[in-house]
C-alpha positions, 0 to 999 in steps of 0.5 A: 829137721824139716822133712824134703818136700818130694818133687816129681818130673812129669812127662805127659803122653797122648793116647798115642804114646807121643810126648806132649809135655812136661812139668816139675810138681809136688803134686801126689801123683794122680790115679788112672781114671782121675780128671786132672788140669794140664792148663800149665801145658799149651793148648791143654786143659782138663784131660782124663788120666788113661795110665801112670807110670812111676820111676822112683830113683834117689834123684829124680822121681819121674811119673809118666802120665798117658792122657786123652782130653776130657771133653772127648768122654762120652756120657753113658 
């Protein structure tokens, strides 16, 4: 038996909590602090993950990401 590849429904929100887009992927969810590529969403590129919330059910695995553009990061 071939194991089923797990799909995640991603909901991406900005720092204010506004939804900026959604997508489906088999990628493992990122962790807080990761820099990820969101070029699959219009007008977005690299972002820093500020928070990750996962809601797993038998039918749908939803991951909510709170992000901010990576280029706004300050260098210490």
